[in-house]
C-alpha positions, -999 to 999 in steps of 0.1 A, spaced: -264 -419 -352 -238 -442 -337 -230 -456 -371 -225 -421 -385 -201 -414 -357 -180 -445 -364 -179 -436 -401 -166 -402 -392 -139 -416 -369 -127 -440 -396 -126 -412 -421 -105 -390 -399 -81 -419 -390 -75 -428 -427 -80 -397 -447 -63 -370 -425 -29 -389 -420 -29 -396 -458 -35 -360 -465 -7 -349 -441 16 -375 -458 7 -361 -492 12 -326 -480 47 -335 -467 56 -353 -499 44 -324 -520 64 -297 -501 81 -274 -525 118 -283 -523 128 -247 -529 113 -237 -495 141 -256 -477 166 -232 -492 152 -205 -470 153 -225 -438 181 -214 -414 201 -237 -391 186 -236 -356 210 -218 -331 215 -244 -304 240 -224 -284 229 -213 -250 218 -178 -241 250 -173 -222 271 -184 -252 253 -158 -274 255 -131 -248 293 -137 -244 297 -134 -282 276 -102 -284 295 -86 -255 328 -92 -273 312 -78 -305 301 -47 -285 336 -42 -272 350 -43 -308 323 -21 -323 328 5 -296 365 5 -302 373 -3 -266 410 -6 -257 429 -23 -229 423 -4 -197 389 10 -208 360 7 -183 332 -15 -194 294 -9 -193 277 -20 -161 258 -53 -159 224 -36 -161 234 -16 -192 246 -47 -209 215 -66 -199 192 -39 -213 213 -36 -245 212 -73 -252 177 -79 -239 187 -106 -214 187 -109 -177 216 -97 -155 222 -133 -145 230 -142 -181 253 -111 -184 270 -120 -152 277 -155 -164 290 -143 -197 313 -117 -180 326 -145 -157 337 -165 -187 355 -134 -201 373 -130 -167 383 -167 -168 401 -162 -202 417 -130 -190 398 -106 -212 381 -88 -184 392 -80 -148 377 -60 -119 394 -28 -107 387 -11 -74 365 20 -79 363 14 -116 344 -18 -120 351 -42 -149 379 -31 -174 391 -46 -206 425 -64 -203 449 -80 -227 440 -117 -226 465 -144 -214 468 -165 -246 485 -194 -228 461 -197 -198 433 -216 -215 459 -241 -229 476 -245 -195 443 -255 -179 439 -284 -203 474 -296 -203 475 -329 -184 504 -350 -197 494 -381 -178 463 -385 -199 479 -376 -232 487 -402 -259 523 -406 -269 514 -390 -303 502 -359 -285 534 -357 -265 553 -362 -297 534 -333 -314 541 -310 -284 578 -318 -286 579 -312 -323 563 -278 -316 591 -271 -292 616 -280 -318 601 -256 -343 601 -228 -317 637 -233 -304 652 -238 -338 633 -208 -351 642 -183 -324 679 -183 -333 678 -148 -349 660 -133 -319 686 -149 -296 716 -134 -315 698 -100 -315 693 -99 -278 720 -119 -261 745 -102 -239 777 -112 -222 759 -117 -188 736 -141 -206 766 -162 -218 779 -162 -183 746 -175 -169 744 -202 -195 780 -213 -188 771 -215 -151 743 -239 -159 763 -262 -182 791 -263 -156 768 -285 -135 764 -311 -163 786 -342 -167 813 -340 -193 798 -369 -212 764 -352 -215 760 -364 -250 757 -399 -238 738 -392 -206 700 -390 -203 695 -353 -196 689 -340 -161 655 -323 -160 665 -294 -138 695 -286 -161 674 -290 -192 647 -266 -179 672 -241 -166 692 -240 -199 664 -238 -223 644 -216 -200 673 -191 -201 672 -192 -239 635 -183 -239 642 -155 -214 670 -140 -236 645 -135 -265 626 -111 -244 594 -126 -258 569 -130 -230 546 -154 -249 576 -177 -258 586 -178 -221 550 -185 -210 548 -213 -235 579 -229 -222 566 -227 -186 533 -242 -198 552 -272 -213 573 -278 -181 548 -304 -168 551 -323 -201 589 -324 -199 589 -334 -163 564 -362 -170 584 -375 -199 615 -375 -177 599 -394 -148 576 -417 -166 602 -440 -183 596 -427 -218 632 -415 -218 650 -448 -217 675 -451 -245 711 -438 -247 720 -414 -274 726 -430 -308 732 -398 -327 768 -392 -339 760 -355 -346 746 -347 -312 752 -311 -300 754 -307 -262 744 -276 -242 781 -267 -240 783 -269 -278 753 -245 -281 769 -220 -257 801 -221 -278 781 -212 -309 764 -184 -291 798 -170 -283 814 -170 -318 788 -183 -342 758 -169 -360 721 -176 -362 723 -201 -391 749 -222 -374 729 -221 -341 698 -232 -359 715 -263 -373 731 -271 -339 698 -267 -320 681 -290 -345 707 -317 -339 705 -311 -301 667 -315 -300 666 -343 -325 687 -364 -302 660 -359 -275 633 -367 -300 649 -400 -310 653 -409 -273 618 -401 -263 598 -416 -291 617 -436 -318 634 -459 -294 601 -463 -274 583 -473 -305 610 -499 -315 608 -517 -281 570 -513 -277 
């Protein structure tokens, strides 16, 4: 009896694994085509996505009241805790807010807010700072038409008051951060574009860091530099195309100072 038991054990140890191995090897390859990728996102991630899909499918607009937590939980088949966490995420990105006597309502999201929370210039590589500055160049060169469409005499007067505080040899002077922010901030303001203005405000810590960190170390080497005064003169009597070219030269000078010189000495 004991011998029979040992024989049975040996059979199971040898034959069954081999059978399993053969079964695995002989699995029909076509079956794998029907396998779906496992959804590894959390329940809250999926609830957040489904809540947004619900808003869209119901045609909700900014200002509309949203379903209560319990309703959402029942609709999605999840707990109120999951719904509460998902709604908290939507509040953090500015898509949902709470109104007195109304509960949660749909709002127009703040597109800049998520970027602002992750913008720490002290832990950015020079390449990232360079990319941000290039983005700034694209925006400020590209907004010439909007500037000439909206600018008024009072705007010219405010810009002149700003440049009056600059040294006369501003083309050979490392820019003053306060004047730089004030002048270019006014240009963004003139456009009347809230997102452009918010974007400029978001980038202020980057400009301030660049100014105070020593990245801005070289004198101007550009013979075609256009100062703030020159830009104001063009806004008075020029046109959008002339301003575009002038702004490109103005910002390119800063670009050369900030990065090209730094690379040559580093």
